[in-house]
VOTI-968063 format. One record per atom (N, C-alpha, C): residue in one letter; atom name; z, y, x. Coordinates in steps of 0.2 Angstrom, whole numbers. Example, Ala and Ser with C-alpha at 12.3 -4.5 7.8 and 13.67 -1.06 7.14 Angstrom:
// VOTI-968063
  resn  name      w      v      u
     a     N     39    -28     66
     a    CA     39    -22     62
     a     C     39    -16     66
     s     N     35    -11     64
     s    CA     36     -5     68
     s     C     39      0     64
This chain:
// VOTI-968063
  resn  name      w      v      u
     m     N      0     -6      4
     m    CA      0      0      0
     m     C      0      6      4
     n     N     -4     11      3
     n    CA     -4     17      7
     n     C      0     23      4
     y     N      5     25      7
     y    CA      9     31      5
     y     C      6     37      9
     s     N      5     42      5
     s    CA      3     49      8
     s     C      8     54      6
     i     N     10     59     10
     i    CA     14     64      9
     i     C     11     71      8
     n     N     11     74      3
     n    CA      8     80      1
     n     C     13     86      3
     k     N     11     90      7
     k    CA     15     96      9
     k     C     17    100      3
     g     N     12    101     -2
     g    CA     13    105     -8
     g     C     18    102    -12
     n     N     18     95    -13
     n    CA     23     92    -17
     n     C     30     93    -13
     i     N     31     92     -7
     i    CA     37     93     -3
     i     C     40    100     -5
     s     N     35    105     -5
     s    CA     38    112     -6
     s     C     40    113    -13
     v     N     37    110    -18
     v    CA     39    111    -25
     v     C     46    107    -25
     a     N     46    101    -22
     a    CA     53     98    -23
     a     C     58    102    -20
     l     N     57    104    -14
     l    CA     63    108    -11
     l     C     64    114    -15
     l     N     59    118    -17
     l    CA     61    124    -22
     l     C     65    122    -28
     s     N     63    116    -31
     s    CA     67    114    -37
     s     C     74    112    -35
     i     N     75    109    -29
     i    CA     82    107    -27
     i     C     86    114    -26
     i     N     83    119    -23
     i    CA     86    125    -21
     i     C     88    129    -28
     a     N     83    129    -32
     a    CA     84    132    -39
     a     C     90    129    -43
     l     N     90    122    -42
     l    CA     95    118    -46
     l     C    102    120    -43
     v     N    102    120    -36
     v    CA    109    122    -33
     v     C    111    129    -35
     f     N    106    134    -35
     f    CA    108    141    -37
     f     C    110    141    -44
     a     N    107    137    -48
     a    CA    108    137    -56
     a     C    115    134    -57
     i     N    117    129    -53
     i    CA    124    126    -54
     i     C    129    130    -51
     g     N    127    133    -45
     g    CA    132    138    -42
     g     C    133    144    -47
     g     N    128    147    -49
     g    CA    128    153    -54
     g     C    132    151    -60
     f     N    131    145    -63
     f    CA    135    143    -69
     f     C    142    142    -67
     g     N    144    139    -61
     g    CA    151    139    -59
     g     C    154    145    -58
     l     N    150    150    -55
     l    CA    153    156    -53
     l     C    154    160    -60
     g     N    149    160    -64
     g    CA    150    163    -71
     g     C    156    160    -75
     y     N    157    153    -74
     y    CA    162    150    -78
     y     C    169    153    -75
     l     N    170    153    -68
     l    CA    176    155    -65
     l     C    177    162    -67
     t     N    172    166    -67
     t    CA    173    174    -69
     t     C    175    174    -76
     l     N    172    170    -81
     l    CA    174    171    -88
     l     C    181    168    -89
     s     N    183    163    -85
     s    CA    190    160    -86
     s     C    195    163    -82
     n     N    193    168    -77
     n    CA    198    172    -73
     n     C    196    179    -74
     p     N    197    182    -79
     p    CA    195    189    -80
     p     C    200    193    -75
     s     N    198    199    -74
     s    CA    201    204    -70
     s     C    208    206    -73
     p     N    213    208    -69
     p    CA    219    211    -72
     p     C    218    216    -77
     e     N    213    221    -75
     e    CA    211    226    -80
     e     C    209    224    -87
     e     N    204    219    -86
     e    CA    202    216    -92
     e     C    207    213    -97
     v     N    212    209    -93
     v    CA    217    206    -97
     v     C    221    211   -100
     l     N    223    216    -97
     l    CA    228    221   -100
     l     C    224    225   -105
     h     N    218    226   -105
     h    CA    214    229   -110
     h     C    214    225   -116
     n     N    213    218   -115
     n    CA    213    213   -121
     n     C    220    213   -124
     m     N    225    214   -120
     m    CA    232    214   -123
     m     C    233    219   -127
     m     N    231    225   -125
     m    CA    232    231   -130
     m     C    228    230   -136
     a     N    222    227   -136
     a    CA    218    226   -142
     a     C    221    221   -146
     s     N    224    216   -143
     s    CA    228    211   -147
     s     C    234    213   -151
     v     N    238    218   -147
     v    CA    244    221   -150
     v     C    242    225   -155
     s     N    237    229   -155
     s    CA    235    234   -160
     s     C    233    230   -167
     s     N    232    224   -167
     s    CA    230    220   -173
     s     C    236    217   -176
     l     N    242    217   -173
     l    CA    248    214   -176
     l     C    250    217   -182
     n     N    252    213   -187
     n    CA    256    216   -193
     n     C    263    215   -193
     s     N    266    210   -189
     s    CA    273    209   -188
     s     C    274    205   -181
     f     N    280    206   -179
     f    CA    282    202   -173
     f     C    289    203   -171
     s     N    292    199   -167
     s    CA    299    200   -165
     s     C    300    201   -158
     p     N    302    207   -156
     p    CA    304    209   -150
     p     C    311    208   -149
     s     N    313    207   -143
     s    CA    320    206   -141
     s     C    321    210   -134
     v     N    327    214   -133
     v    CA    327    218   -127
     v     C    335    217   -125
     s     N    335    217   -118
     s    CA    342    216   -115
     s     C    342    221   -109
     v     N    346    226   -110
     v    CA    347    232   -105
     v     C    354    232   -102
     k     N    354    233    -95
     k    CA    360    233    -92
     k     C    360    240    -87
     t     N    365    244    -88
     t    CA    365    250    -84
     t     C    372    251    -80
     e     N    371    254    -75
     e    CA    377    255    -71
     e     C    378    262    -69
     t     N    383    266    -70
     t    CA    384    273    -68
     t     C    389    273    -63
     v     N    388    277    -57
     v    CA    392    277    -52
     v     C    393    285    -50
     s     N    399    287    -51
     s    CA    401    294    -49
     s     C    407    294    -44
     d     N    409    300    -43
     d    CA    415    301    -38
     d     C    421    298    -41
     k     N    421    298    -48
     k    CA    428    296    -51
     k     C    428    289    -53
     e     N    422    286    -55
     e    CA    423    279    -57
     e     C    416    276    -57
     k     N    416    269    -58
     k    CA    410    265    -59
     k     C    410    261    -65
     s     N    405    262    -69
     s    CA    405    258    -76
     s     C    399    255    -77
     t     N    399    249    -81
     t    CA    393    246    -83
     t     C    393    245    -90
     t     N    387    245    -93
     t    CA    386    244   -100
     t     C    380    239   -101
     s     N    380    235   -106
     s    CA    375    231   -108
     s     C    373    232   -115
     y     N    366    232   -117
     y    CA    364    233   -123
     y     C    359    227   -125
     n     N    360    224   -131
     n    CA    356    218   -133
     n     C    353    219   -140
     a     N    347    218   -141
     a    CA    344    219   -148
     a     C    339    214   -149
     s     N    339    211   -155
     s    CA    334    206   -158
     s     C    332    209   -164
     i     N    325    210   -164
     i    CA    322    214   -170
     i     C    316    210   -173
     d     N    316    210   -180
     d    CA    310    207   -183
     d     C    307    214   -186
     l     N    300    215   -185
     l    CA    297    221   -187
     l     C    291    219   -191
     d     N    290    223   -197
     d    CA    285    222   -201
     d     C    281    228   -202
     i     N    275    229   -200
     i    CA    271    235   -201
     i     C    265    234   -205
     s     N    265    229   -209
     s    CA    259    227   -213
     s     C    258    232   -219
     d     N    263    236   -221
     d    CA    262    241   -226
     d     C    264    247   -223
     p     N    259    252   -221
     p    CA    260    258   -218
     p     C    265    262   -221
     g     N    265    263   -227
     g    CA    270    268   -230
     g     C    277    265   -232
     n     N    278    259   -230
     n    CA    284    255   -231
     n     C    286    250   -226
     g     N    287    253   -220
     g    CA    289    249   -214
     g     C    295    245   -215
     q     N    296    239   -212
     q    CA    302    235   -213
     q     C    305    232   -206
     f     N    311    232   -206
     f    CA    313    229   -200
     f     C    320    226   -201
     r     N    322    221   -197
     r    CA    329    218   -197
     r     C    331    218   -189
     a     N    337    220   -188
     a    CA    339    220   -181
     a     C    347    218   -180
     s     N    348    214   -175
     s    CA    355    213   -173
     s     C    356    216   -166
     l     N    361    220   -166
     l    CA    363    224   -160
     l     C    370    222   -157
     n     N    370    223   -151
     n    CA    376    221   -147
     n     C    376    226   -141
     s     N    382    229   -140
     s    CA    383    233   -134
     s     C    390    233   -132
     q     N    391    232   -125
     q    CA    398    231   -122
     q     C    398    235   -116
     g     N    404    238   -115
     g    CA    405    241   -108
     g     C    407    248   -109
     g     N    403    253   -107
     g    CA    405    260   -107
     g     C    410    262   -101
     s     N    413    267   -102
     s    CA    418    270    -96
     s     C    425    269    -98
     e     N    429    271    -94
     e    CA    436    270    -95
     e     C    438    276   -100
     e     N    435    281   -100
     e    CA    436    287   -105
     e     C    433    285   -112
     l     N    428    281   -112
     l    CA    425    280   -118
     l     C    422    273   -118
     p     N    427    268   -119
     p    CA    425    261   -119
     p     C    420    259   -125
     l     N    416    254   -125
     l    CA    411    253   -130
     l     C    411    246   -132
     s     N    411    244   -139
     s    CA    411    237   -141
     s     C    407    238   -148
     i     N    401    236   -148
     i    CA    397    237   -154
     i     C    394    230   -156
     n     N    395    227   -162
     n    CA    391    222   -165
     n     C    389    224   -172
     a     N    383    224   -173
     a    CA    380    226   -179
     a     C    374    223   -181
     q     N    372    223   -188
     q    CA    366    221   -190
     q     C    363    227   -195
     i     N    356    228   -194
     i    CA    353    233   -198
     i     C    347    231   -201
     i     N    346    233   -207
     i    CA    340    231   -211
     i     C    337    237   -214
     l     N    330    237   -214
     l    CA    327    243   -217
     l     C    322    239   -222
     k     N    323    240   -229
     k    CA    319    237   -234
     k     C    318    242   -239
     d     N    311    243   -241
     d    CA    310    248   -247
     d     C    313    254   -246
     k     N    313    257   -240
     k    CA    316    264   -238
     k     C    323    264   -239
     i     N    327    258   -239
     i    CA    334    258   -240
     i     C    337    255   -233
     y     N    341    258   -230
     y    CA    345    255   -224
     y     C    351    251   -226
     y     N    352    245   -223
     y    CA    358    241   -224
     y     C    361    240   -218
     l     N    367    241   -217
     l    CA    371    241   -211
     l     C    377    237   -212
     k     N    378    232   -207
     k    CA    384    228   -207
     k     C    387    228   -200
     i     N    394    230   -199
     i    CA    397    230   -193
     i     C    402    225   -192
     d     N    402    221   -187
     d    CA    407    216   -186
     d     C    414    219   -184
     s     N    419    215   -186
     s    CA    426    217   -184
     s     C    427    217   -177
     g     N    431    221   -174
     g    CA    431    222   -167
     g     C    427    227   -164
     t     N    423    230   -168
     t    CA    418    236   -166
     t     C    422    242   -165
     s     N    421    245   -159
     s    CA    425    252   -158
     s     C    421    256   -153
     i     N    422    263   -154
     i    CA    419    267   -149
     i     C    425    272   -147
     g     N    426    271   -140
     g    CA    432    274   -138
     g     C    438    272   -141
     p     N    443    276   -144
     p    CA    449    275   -147
     p     C    448    273   -155
     f     N    441    274   -157
     f    CA    440    274   -164
     f     C    438    267   -166
     s     N    442    263   -170
     s    CA    440    257   -172
     s     C    436    258   -179
     l     N    431    253   -180
     l    CA    428    253   -186
     l     C    429    247   -191
     d     N    435    244   -190
     d    CA    437    239   -193
     d     C    438    240   -201
     s     N    439    246   -203
     s    CA    440    248   -210
     s     C    434    247   -214
     i     N    428    247   -211
     i    CA    422    246   -214
     i     C    418    240   -212
     a     N    421    236   -208
     a    CA    418    230   -205
     a     C    417    224   -210
     d     N    413    220   -208
     d    CA    412    214   -211
     d     C    410    215   -219
     q     N    406    220   -220
     q    CA    403    221   -227
     q     C    397    225   -226
     w     N    392    224   -230
     w    CA    386    227   -230
     w     C    386    234   -234
     v     N    384    239   -230
     v    CA    383    246   -233
     v     C    376    248   -233
     k     N    374    252   -239
     k    CA    367    254   -240
     k     C    367    261   -240
     f     N    361    264   -237
     f    CA    360    271   -237
     f     C    352    272   -239
     d     N    352    275   -245
     d    CA    345    276   -248
     d     C    342    282   -245
     t     N    336    282   -241
     t    CA    333    287   -238
     t     C    331    293   -243
     q     N    330    291   -249
     q    CA    327    295   -254
     q     C    332    299   -259
     k     N    339    297   -258
     k    CA    344    300   -262
     k     C    347    306   -258
     a     N    347    311   -261
     a    CA    350    317   -258
     a     C    358    316   -256
     s     N    361    313   -261
     s    CA    368    312   -260
     s     C    370    308   -254
     d     N    365    303   -252
     d    CA    366    298   -246
     d     C    365    302   -240
     k     N    359    307   -240
     k    CA    358    311   -235
     k     C    364    315   -233
     s     N    366    318   -238
     s    CA    372    323   -237
     s     C    378    319   -234
     a     N    379    313   -237
     a    CA    385    309   -234
     a     C    384    308   -227
     i     N    378    306   -225
     i    CA    377    304   -218
     i     C    377    310   -213
     s     N    375    316   -216
     s    CA    375    322   -212
     s     C    382    325   -211
     s     N    386    323   -216
     s    CA    393    325   -215
     s     C    397    322   -210
     i     N    395    317   -207
     i    CA    398    314   -201
     i     C    394    314   -195
     g     N    389    319   -195
     g    CA    385    320   -189
     g     C    379    316   -188
     l     N    378    311   -192
     l    CA    372    307   -191
     l     C    366    310   -194
     v     N    364    315   -191
     v    CA    358    319   -194
     v     C    351    316   -192
     n     N    351    312   -187
     n    CA    344    310   -184
     n     C    342    303   -188
     i     N    345    301   -193
     i    CA    343    295   -196
     i     C    336    297   -200
     p     N    331    293   -199
     p    CA    325    295   -202
     p     C    325    295   -210
     t     N    322    300   -213
     t    CA    322    300   -220
     t     C    315    297   -222
     s     N    314    297   -229
     s    CA    308    294   -232
     s     C    302    297   -229
     t     N    302    304   -228
     t    CA    296    308   -226
     t     C    294    306   -219
     t     N    299    304   -215
     t    CA    297    302   -208
     t     C    294    295   -208
     l     N    296    291   -213
     l    CA    294    284   -213
     l     C    287    283   -216
     e     N    285    288   -220
     e    CA    279    287   -223
     e     C    273    289   -219
     i     N    268    284   -218
     i    CA    262    286   -215
     i     C    256    283   -219
     t     N    250    286   -219
     t    CA    245    283   -224
     t     C    241    278   -220
     s     N    237    274   -224
     s    CA    233    269   -221
     s     C    229    271   -216
     q     N    226    277   -217
     q    CA    221    280   -212
     q     C    225    282   -205
     e     N    231    284   -206
     e    CA    235    286   -200
     e     C    237    280   -196
     m     N    238    274   -200
     m    CA    240    268   -197
     m     C    234    265   -193
     s     N    228    266   -196
     s    CA    222    263   -193
     s     C    220    267   -187
     q     N    222    274   -187
     q    CA    221    278   -181
     q     C    226    276   -175
     f     N    232    275   -178
     f    CA    237    273   -173
     f     C    235    266   -169
     r     N    233    261   -173
     r    CA    231    255   -170
     r     C    225    256   -165
     e     N    220    260   -167
     e    CA    215    262   -163
     e     C    217    265   -156
     l     N    222    269   -157
     l    CA    225    273   -151
     l     C    228    268   -146
     i     N    232    263   -149
     i    CA    235    257   -145
     i     C    229    253   -142
     k     N    224    252   -146
     k    CA    219    247   -143
     k     C    215    251   -137
     n     N    215    257   -137
     n    CA    211    261   -132
     n     C    215    263   -126
     a     N    222    263   -127
     a    CA    227    265   -122
     a     C    227    261   -116
     f     N    227    264   -110
     f    CA    228    260   -104
     f     C    233    264   -100
     i     N    239    261    -99
     i    CA    244    265    -96
     i     C    247    262    -90
     f     N    243    258    -87
     f    CA    244    254    -81
     f     C    241    256    -75
     k     N    244    256    -69
     k    CA    241    257    -63
     k     C    244    253    -57
     d     N    241    253    -51
     d    CA    243    249    -46
     d     C    245    242    -48
     i     N    240    239    -51
     i    CA    241    232    -54
     i     C    241    227    -49
     v     N    246    222    -49
     v    CA    246    216    -44
     v     C    246    210    -48
     d     N    241    205    -46
     d    CA    240    199    -49
     d     C    246    194    -46
     l     N    250    192    -50
     l    CA    256    188    -48
     l     C    255    180    -50
     g     N    249    179    -52
     g    CA    247    172    -53
     g     C    248    170    -61
     k     N    248    164    -62
     k    CA    249    161    -69
     k     C    256    157    -70
     e     N    259    158    -75
     e    CA    266    155    -76
     e     C    266    152    -84
     e     N    270    148    -85
     e    CA    271    145    -92
     e     C    278    148    -94
     i     N    278    151   -100
     i    CA    284    153   -104
     i     C    284    150   -110
     n     N    290    146   -111
     n    CA    291    143   -118
     n     C    285    139   -120
     g     N    282    135   -115
     g    CA    276    131   -117
     g     C    269    135   -117
     v     N    269    141   -116
     v    CA    263    145   -116
     v     C    261    147   -109
     k     N    255    146   -108
     k    CA    252    148   -101
     k     C    251    156   -101
     t     N    253    159    -96
     t    CA    252    166    -96
     t     C    249    169    -89
     y     N    246    175    -90
     y    CA    245    179    -84
     y     C    251    183    -82
     h     N    252    184    -76
     h    CA    258    187    -74
     h     C    256    193    -69
     y     N    257    199    -71
     y    CA    256    205    -67
     y     C    261    209    -65
     g     N    261    213    -60
     g    CA    266    218    -58
     g     C    262    225    -59
     f     N    265    230    -61
     f    CA    261    236    -62
     f     C    266    242    -61
     v     N    263    248    -61
     v    CA    267    254    -62
     v     C    264    258    -68
     p     N    269    261    -72
     p    CA    266    265    -78
     p     C    262    271    -75
     d     N    257    273    -78
     d    CA    253    279    -77
     d     C    256    284    -81
     d     N    260    289    -78
     d    CA    264    294    -81
     d     C    259    298    -86
     a     N    253    300    -83
     a    CA    249    305    -87
     a     C    246    301    -93
     a     N    244    295    -92
     a    CA    242    291    -98
     a     C    247    290   -103
     l     N    253    288   -101
     l    CA    259    287   -105
     l     C    261    293   -109
     d     N    261    299   -106
     d    CA    263    305   -109
     d     C    258    307   -114
     l     N    251    306   -113
     l    CA    246    307   -118
     l     C    247    302   -124
     f     N    248    296   -123
     f    CA    249    291   -128
     f     C    255    293   -132
     t     N    260    295   -129
     t    CA    266    297   -133
     t     C    265    303   -137
     k     N    261    308   -135
     k    CA    260    314   -138
     k     C    255    312   -144
     e     N    250    308   -143
     e    CA    246    307   -149
     e     C    249    302   -154
     s     N    253    298   -152
     s    CA    257    294   -157
     s     C    262    298   -161
     a     N    265    303   -158
     a    CA    270    307   -161
     a     C    266    311   -167
     k     N    260    313   -166
     k    CA    256    316   -171
     k     C    255    312   -177
     l     N    253    306   -176
     l    CA    251    301   -181
     l     C    257    299   -185
     l     N    263    298   -181
     l    CA    269    295   -184
     l     C    274    300   -187
     h     N    271    307   -187
     h    CA    276    312   -189
     h     C    282    313   -185
     s     N    282    311   -179
     s    CA    288    312   -175
     s     C    288    318   -170
     e     N    294    320   -167
     e    CA    294    325   -163
     e     C    292    323   -156
     y     N    288    327   -153
     y    CA    285    325   -146
     y     C    289    330   -141
     q     N    292    326   -136
     q    CA    296    330   -131
     q     C    293    328   -124
     p     N    289    332   -122
     p    CA    286    331   -115
     p     C    291    330   -110
     k     N    290    325   -105
     k    CA    295    325    -99
     k     C    291    328    -93
     s     N    295    331    -89
     s    CA    293    334    -83
     s     C    291    328    -78
     a     N    286    330    -74
     a    CA    284    325    -69
     a     C    290    323    -64
     s     N    294    328    -63
     s    CA    300    327    -58
     s     C    304    322    -61
     t     N    305    322    -68
     t    CA    310    317    -71
     t     C    307    310    -71
     s     N    300    310    -73
     s    CA    297    303    -72
     s     C    297    300    -65
     e     N    296    305    -60
     e    CA    296    302    -54
     e     C    303    300    -51
     d     N    308    304    -54
     d    CA    315    302    -52
     d     C    316    295    -55
     l     N    314    294    -61
     l    CA    316    288    -65
     l     C    312    282    -62
     f     N    306    282    -61
     f    CA    302    277    -59
     f     C    300    276    -52
     s     N    303    280    -48
     s    CA    301    280    -41
     s     C    303    273    -37
     q     N    308    270    -40
     q    CA    310    263    -37
     q     C    309    258    -42
     a     N    306    259    -47
     a    CA    306    254    -53
     a     C    300    249    -51
     r     N    301    243    -54
     r    CA    297    237    -53
     r     C    295    234    -60
     f     N    289    235    -62
     f    CA    287    232    -69
     f     C    283    226    -68
     e     N    285    221    -72
     e    CA    281    215    -73
     e     C    280    213    -80
     i     N    274    210    -81
     i    CA    272    208    -88
     i     C    269    201    -88
     w     N    270    197    -93
     w    CA    267    191    -94
     w     C    263    190   -101
     m     N    257    188   -101
     m    CA    253    188   -107
     m     C    249    181   -108
     g     N    249    179   -114
     g    CA    246    173   -115
     g     C    238    172   -113
     t     N    236    167   -110
     t    CA    230    166   -107
     t     C    224    165   -112
     k     N    227    163   -118
     k    CA    222    162   -124
     k     C    222    168   -129
     d     N    228    171   -131
     d    CA    228    176   -136
     d     C    229    183   -133
     y     N    231    183   -126
     y    CA    232    189   -123
     y     C    238    193   -126
     l     N    242    190   -130
     l    CA    248    193   -133
     l     C    254    193   -127
     p     N    258    199   -127
     p    CA    263    199   -122
     p     C    269    194   -124
     r     N    271    191   -119
     r    CA    277    186   -120
     r     C    283    189   -117
     k     N    283    193   -112
     k    CA    289    195   -108
     k     C    287    201   -104
     m     N    292    206   -103
     m    CA    291    211    -98
     m     C    298    213    -95
     t     N    298    214    -89
     t    CA    304    216    -85
     t     C    303    222    -82
     v     N    309    226    -82
     v    CA    309    232    -78
     v     C    315    232    -73
     a     N    315    233    -67
     a    CA    320    233    -62
     a     C    320    239    -58
     g     N    326    242    -56
     g    CA    326    247    -51
     g     C    325    254    -54
     l     N    327    255    -61
     l    CA    327    261    -64
     l     C    333    265    -61
     v     N    331    271    -59
     v    CA    336    276    -55
     v     C    336    283    -58
     k     N    341    286    -60
     k    CA    341    293    -62
     k     C    348    296    -60
     d     N    348    302    -58
     d    CA    354    306    -56
     d     C    355    310    -63
     t     N    361    310    -65
     t    CA    363    314    -71
     t     C    370    317    -69
     e     N    372    321    -74
     e    CA    378    325    -73
     e     C    384    320    -73
     k     N    384    314    -76
     k    CA    389    309    -75
     k     C    389    305    -69
     g     N    383    306    -65
     g    CA    383    302    -59
     g     C    376    299    -58
     n     N    375    294    -54
     n    CA    369    290    -53
     n     C    369    284    -57
     v     N    364    284    -61
     v    CA    363    279    -66
     v     C    357    274    -64
     s     N    358    268    -64
     s    CA    353    263    -62
     s     C    353    258    -68
     g     N    347    255    -68
     g    CA    347    250    -74
     g     C    341    245    -73
     s     N    341    240    -78
     s    CA    336    235    -78
     s     C    335    233    -85
     a     N    329    230    -87
     a    CA    328    228    -94
     a     C    324    222    -94
     v     N    325    218    -99
     v    CA    321    212   -100
     v     C    319    212   -108
     l     N    312    212   -109
     l    CA    309    212   -116
     l     C    306    205   -117
     t     N    307    202   -123
     t    CA    303    196   -124
     t     C    300    197   -131
     f     N    294    194   -133
     f    CA    291    195   -139
     f     C    289    188   -142
     s     N    290    187   -149
     s    CA    288    181   -152
     s     C    286    182   -159
     n     N    285    177   -163
     n    CA    284    177   -170
     n     C    278    182   -172
     f     N    273    181   -168
     f    CA    267    186   -170
     f     C    264    184   -176
     n     N    264    189   -181
     n    CA    262    189   -188
     n     C    265    183   -192
     s     N    271    181   -190
     s    CA    275    176   -193
     s     C    282    177   -193
     i     N    285    183   -194
     i    CA    292    184   -194
     i     C    295    181   -200
     p     N    302    179   -200
     p    CA    305    177   -206
     p     C    305    183   -211
     p     N    305    181   -218
     p    CA    305    186   -223
     p     C    311    191   -222
     i     N    310    197   -223
     i    CA    315    202   -223
     i     C    318    204   -230
     q     N    324    202   -232
     q    CA    327    203   -238
     q     C    332    208   -239
     a     N    332    212   -245
     a    CA    337    217   -246
     a     C    344    213   -247
     i     N    349    217   -247
     i    CA    356    214   -248
     i     C    358    216   -255
     a     N    359    212   -259
     a    CA    360    213   -266
     a     C    367    216   -267
     d     N    372    214   -263
     d    CA    379    216   -265
     d     C    381    222   -260
     a     N    377    225   -257
     a    CA    379    231   -252
     a     C    382    236   -256
     k     N    387    239   -253
     k    CA    390    245   -256
     k     C    387    252   -254
     p     N    386    256   -258
     p    CA    383    263   -257
     p     C    388    266   -251
     i     N    384    271   -247
     i    CA    388    274   -242
     i     C    393    278   -244
     e     N    393    281   -250
     e    CA    398    286   -252
     e     C    405    282   -253
     e     N    404    275   -255
     e    CA    411    272   -256
     e     C    414    270   -250
     v     N    411    270   -244
     v    CA    414    268   -238
     v     C    415    274   -233
     l     N    412    279   -235
     l    CA    413    285   -231
     l     C    420    287   -230
     e     N    424    287   -235
     e    CA    431    289   -235
     e     C    435    285   -230
     s     N    434    278   -231
     s    CA    438    274   -226
     s     C    436    275   -219
     l     N    429    276   -218
     l    CA    427    277   -211
     l     C    430    284   -208
     l     N    430    289   -212
     l    CA    433    295   -210
     l     C    441    295   -208
     n     N    444    291   -213
     n    CA    451    290   -212
     n     C    453    286   -206
     s     N    448    281   -204
     s    CA    449    277   -198
     s     C    448    281   -192
     l     N    443    285   -192
     l    CA    441    289   -186
     l     C    447    294   -185
     f     N    449    298   -190
     f    CA    455    302   -189
     f     C    461    299   -187
     s     N    462    293   -190
     s    CA    468    289   -188
     s     C    468    287   -180
     g     N    462    285   -178
     g    CA    461    283   -171
     g     C    462    289   -167
     f     N    460    295   -169
     f    CA    460    301   -165
     f     C    467    303   -164
     n     N    471    303   -170
     n    CA    478    305   -170
     n     C    482    300   -165
     t     N    481    294   -165
     t    CA    484    289   -161
     t     C    483    290   -154
     s     N    476    292   -152
     s    CA    475    293   -145
     s     C    478    300   -143
     s     N    479    305   -147
     s    CA    482    311   -145
     s     C    489    310   -144
     s     N    493    306   -148
     s    CA    500    304   -148
     s     C    501    301   -141
     n     N    497    296   -139
     n    CA    498    292   -133
     n     C    497    297   -127
     k     N    493    302   -127
     k    CA    492    306   -122
     k     C    498    311   -121
     q     N    502    312   -126
     q    CA    508    317   -126
     q     C    514    314   -123
């Protein structure tokens, strides 16, 4: 049998093999690019995913330490929240709050639950809660309600100095304003100096893990625009204040590799000089129950604020008098 080799056939075969190699390599590179987006892409996707949420459950744990010439004090704050913003004009939330510490002059021990449902606040304080010398046991272990639309309730709250509790007007936003707010979140990018720290698993969810520094200018603009849409007061912070607070801070965030939703964020190294001394702090935030929070229910047997206000004032004055007597 006679075999002959045609140079043209060899050239075609080589070109086919080279093309196949490039095709496979290009597909592999494309796949790796798609499966490993840049940190900037992931963070943009996270903001878009967050903007579409109707409900979720954030939890936060904060620890602060204040050091002055006179004393050193530590305080911890913990909160677990269920937040529902599906109805723009009638936001709802449920929160459990705990705070311990304070200073020698003003020790702090707070355990409370707060619910907002249909523009009515419900508050329950656990026994043992106190602020300095003032015990709140006289109104503890019972639900108290405060109607944001009742003038008498607003007057009662104002009479004890709690003038910053939101009223119905500050809670109500239109569907259009909520849509604009979601769009604002979607397009916001408040991160810089991003560092890829690899992938980790949190509670069975694979996540991207990044370190970053907040972009002060972008964050200030986002806060300003958000305040307009949510009818809140905007208070710009000076560059020196932000630089002082974040100069040593380290931020880290973890986001799901499939849904891009945030699972955890930590802040360490917050430092600020105040009139009371040098304050340092750290915080851990976790997020769960995306669009699936437990139902938020009103408290049927809650007492109106007017009924418990007298007991509260008597308790406060009693604590004040006791404290004054002890000092004499």
